[in-house]
N, C-alpha and C positions, 0 to 999 in steps of 0.2 A: 704656179698656183692657179687654180681654176678661176673662172670668172667671179664665182661667189665663194665667200669664205665660210667654211663650216667647222665649228669647234665644239668640244664637249668639256665639261668640268667634272672632276670626280673628287670625293673626299668623304671621310667618315662623318657620322652625326655630330653636329656642333663645330664643324671645321670652318664655317663661314662661306660656304658655296654660294648661298643666296646673296649675301652682301657683295662678294667679289663679282658674281655674275651681273648684278645690277650696274656696278661701276663699269664693267666691260661693255655691256649693252649700251649705256649712255654715252660712254667715251668714244666707242668705235662704230656706233650705228648698227650693231647686230641685233637681230630679232631674238629675244630671250624666251626660251621654252623651258618651263619647269614642269617636270612630270608630276610633282605633288600638286601643283596648281590644277592640272588637267584632271587628276584623280578626284580632287575635292569638287571640281566643277561638274564632272560626270555624276558624282554622288548627289550633289545638290539639285541637279536637273532631273534626276531619276531616270537617266537613259538606261538602255538595256545593259550596256557595259558598265555604267555607273553602279547599277544595283548589283551586278556581279562583283565589282570592286568592293562595295560596301560589305558583301558577305564575307570577304576575306579579312577586311580591316576590322570588322566587328569581332572577329575571332582572334584578332592579334596576329594574323598570318600575313606573309608577304604576298603581294599580288603576283601571280604566276607570269612566266615570260611570255606565253602566247597572248595573255590579256594585255600586258604592257605594250607589246609590239603592235597589237591591234588598235590600241588607243593612240600611240604616238606616231606611227608611220603615216597615217592619213593626215595628221597635223603638218608633217614635213612636206607632204605632197602639195598642200595648200600654199607653202612658202617656197615653191620651186624657183621663183625669181628673186629670192632674197638670201642674204648672208644670215646665218643664225648661230646661236650658242645654246647647247643642250645641258640642262642641269637635272641630274637624277635619272638620266637614261643616256646610254645603256648602263645597266648595273651588273649584268652577268654576261658571260661569254656568248650564250645563246642570243641575247638581245643585241650584243655587239656584232654578231655574225649577220643577223637579220638586217641591221643598219648598214653594215659593210656591203651587202649585196646591192644596196640602192645608192649609197653615197660614200664617197671617199673623204674621210675627215682630213682637214688640213692641220689640226692641232688638237691635242688632248692635254688639259691642265690637271695635275694631280696635287691636292693640298695635303701635305704631311704635317699633322699637328700633334704635339706631345699629349699623351694620355691625361696628364694632370690639368692641362689647359682645357681639354674637352670636358673633363669631369666638372670643372668650375663653371664653364659656360652652360652646360646642360642642367646643372643643379639650379641655375638662375633663370632657366627658360620656362615660360608660361605660355599657354596657347589658348586662343579662342576657338572652341570646338566647332562652331558653326561655319567659320570662314577659313580657319587655318592660319589666322593672323598670329605672328609670333612676337613675344615680348621678352626682353632680357632685363632682369632687375638691375643689372650692373650698368648697362649703357643704353638701353632702350625701354625704360619702364613705362607702364601705362599711366595715364594722367591721374586716374584714381586707382589706388592700390587694389589689386585683385579683380579689376573690372575692364572690360574691353572698351577701348576708346570710342568705337562707333556705336555699339549696341548697349553698352552699359551691362552686358551679361557677365556672369562669373567666368574667370579664367581657370584653366585646369592645368595640372602638371601630368604629362604622360608617365605611366609606370616605368616605361622603357628609357625614360630620361633620367631616372633615379640611379644613383651611383652603383647600387648592387646589380643593376641590369646592364650597365654600360660595358663592362668587360665582355660580356657575352655578345653584345651588339658589335663591338669593335673587332672581336675575333671573327664573327660571321662576315663582317665587311671585308676584312683582309682575305679571308678564304675565297670569297666570291669575286673580289676585285683582282686578285693576283693573276689569273689567266687573261683577264681583260687588259691589264697593264702589259703583260707579255705580248699580246697581240699588237698593241699600239707601239710598244717598244720596237718590235720587229719591223714595223712600218716606219719607224724613225720620226714619230710625231708626238711621243709622250714627253712632257716636260713637268718635272716635280719641283714644287716650291715648299720649303720648310720654314717653320717659325711658330711663334706663340701669339703674334699680334697681326691682325689683318692689315693695318696701316703700314707695317714693316714689310710685308710680303707684296703688297700692292705695287710699289714702284718697279719691282722686278717683272711682274706680270705685264704691267703697263709698257715697260721698255721692250719686252719680247713681242707683244702684239703690235707695237709701233713699227718694229723692224719687219714683222711678217706682213703687215698690211701697208708698209711703206708710207706711213702717215703719222702725223702727230695728233694725239687726242685733244678734244676741245677743252677737257677739264681734267686736271690731275688729282682731284678729290683729296687735296692735302689737308682739308679741314675736317673730313669725316672720321667718325670713330669706327671701330671694327663692327 
């Protein structure tokens, strides 16, 4: 293993990538990089890249590969002396190839969650548009129904989180992710975890990382919900 540990996590919408990523980052001391966070940050700061990203997001389009790599790779350069975990990047083979040219990943985690579980999670998911804060009515509800905890502003539900749009989103995810999976499988670094509950999957991911990093995590997160 290289001096620094570099990993990525992949999974369809609603698979719990954010929850698992935060547990990994806190338990094993990896720097957590969420592409969604940087996209929202760029939009809020009205940077040149952020305004470009907004033009795609406003039209309901995916941010193109060249823009994603332009946004994410400089972030990684700033962390050249740290171990990190990527969430939401790379999404496509083009993005994975650009990343591969600069860094050899040590591990890629893939979350394989049944459709019915994803449908239930996303139908309960509400978002604060300004910050991207996510609430789930089942296990992470806002303090006041329909309102953001910090600003008190109205929460919204994305059209593409609604059940009728989910099948198309999952199909697109699988089509785009398959060549990325094949690349990492050929490198021997892809590990897939299946289940319906984050707390059930976590011990296996925890155990794998403990082995890979030859250490025991400080906190097993046994009390947290998905």
